[in-house]
DRENTORTI-488588 format. One record per residue (C-alpha): residue number from 1; residue in one letter; chain; x, y, z. Coordinates in steps of 0.1 Angstrom, whole numbers, plus 5000, padded with zeros to 4 digits. Layout:
    nr   rest   kette      X      Y      Z
   NUM      A       A      X      Y      Z
...
This chain:
    nr   rest   kette      X      Y      Z
     1      X       A   3185   5452   2108
     2      X       A   3150   5477   2103
     3      X       A   3137   5474   2068
     4      X       A   3142   5512   2057
     5      X       A   3186   5507   2069
     6      X       A   3205   5511   2043
     7      X       A   3232   5490   2055
     8      X       A   3199   5459   2048
     9      X       A   3208   5459   2014
    10      X       A   3245   5461   2012
    11      X       A   3242   5432   2032
    12      X       A   3220   5412   2012
    13      X       A   3240   5416   1981
    14      X       A   3276   5409   1997
    15      X       A   3262   5386   2018
    16      X       A   3286   5391   2045
    17      X       A   3291   5414   2076
    18      X       A   3312   5420   2107
    19      X       A   3302   5426   2143
    20      X       A   3322   5450   2163
    21      X       A   3317   5449   2198
    22      X       A   3325   5481   2211
    23      X       A   3348   5495   2237
    24      X       A   3336   5512   2269
    25      X       A   3352   5542   2252
    26      X       A   3333   5544   2224
    27      X       A   3304   5559   2227
    28      X       A   3305   5585   2202
    29      X       A   3310   5556   2177
    30      X       A   3278   5537   2187
    31      X       A   3255   5567   2188
    32      X       A   3267   5572   2150
    33      X       A   3265   5539   2137
    34      X       A   3228   5542   2156
    35      X       A   3213   5571   2135
    36      X       A   3205   5566   2101
    37      X       A   3212   5594   2082
    38      X       A   3238   5575   2063
    39      X       A   3263   5588   2068
    40      X       A   3277   5559   2092
    41      X       A   3317   5560   2075
    42      X       A   3321   5589   2063
    43      X       A   3357   5606   2079
    44      X       A   3359   5571   2098
    45      X       A   3391   5551   2087
    46      X       A   3376   5517   2089
    47      X       A   3399   5480   2074
    48      X       A   3382   5448   2056
    49      X       A   3380   5421   2075
    50      X       A   3395   5391   2058
    51      X       A   3358   5390   2030
    52      X       A   3355   5427   2033
    53      X       A   3332   5435   2060
    54      X       A   3341   5472   2077
    55      X       A   3359   5465   2108
    56      X       A   3359   5497   2132
    57      X       A   3392   5510   2150
    58      X       A   3404   5504   2183
    59      X       A   3369   5477   2188
    60      X       A   3370   5455   2217
    61      X       A   3368   5427   2198
    62      X       A   3350   5417   2164
    63      X       A   3336   5385   2142
    64      X       A   3327   5384   2103
    65      X       A   3296   5364   2094
    66      X       A   3289   5350   2059
    67      X       A   3248   5354   2055
    68      X       A   3231   5315   2061
    69      X       A   3197   5324   2059
    70      X       A   3177   5360   2070
    71      X       A   3143   5353   2084
    72      X       A   3113   5388   2084
    73      X       A   3106   5397   2120
    74      X       A   3081   5429   2123
    75      X       A   3099   5453   2106
    76      X       A   3135   5442   2109
    77      X       A   3145   5415   2090
    78      X       A   3170   5389   2111
    79      X       A   3207   5372   2093
    80      X       A   3212   5342   2106
    81      X       A   3253   5341   2100
    82      X       A   3281   5314   2101
    83      X       A   3315   5329   2120
    84      X       A   3343   5334   2088
    85      X       A   3367   5353   2106
    86      X       A   3371   5369   2139
    87      X       A   3397   5384   2167
    88      X       A   3396   5392   2207
    89      X       A   3416   5434   2207
    90      X       A   3437   5437   2236
    91      X       A   3421   5447   2269
    92      X       A   3394   5470   2278
    93      X       A   3359   5470   2289
    94      X       A   3330   5462   2269
    95      X       A   3303   5492   2256
    96      X       A   3271   5481   2268
    97      X       A   3236   5492   2257
    98      X       A   3207   5479   2276
    99      X       A   3168   5493   2279
   100      X       A   3179   5527   2262
   101      X       A   3212   5533   2282
   102      X       A   3244   5522   2281
   103      X       A   3263   5509   2312
   104      X       A   3297   5494   2322
   105      X       A   3311   5461   2327
   106      X       A   3342   5460   2344
   107      X       A   3364   5431   2350
   108      X       A   3362   5406   2325
   109      X       A   3383   5380   2324
   110      X       A   3401   5387   2347
């Protein structure tokens, strides 16, 4: 996480975070969370994971992690986590962002 991210202090304090794997149809959600305006969760219905981390609606899959350690890397902090819960949803293709663009990966698990 960027050291200027508001989320960084939340993860440091809670010692937990969730990774939400988005569907290919969720580009607007991805763009929303890539921004730095601090309004990521405004008017967004989310549910808590077992440990309280936010889970996004309609995610393809999610994992909740407990922070084991962190590493300072340039202008970012990298959190190393232990998975404590997770779930894979029903069908759909994952959203992939690579080299500044969205891509489609179809047919996984078929």
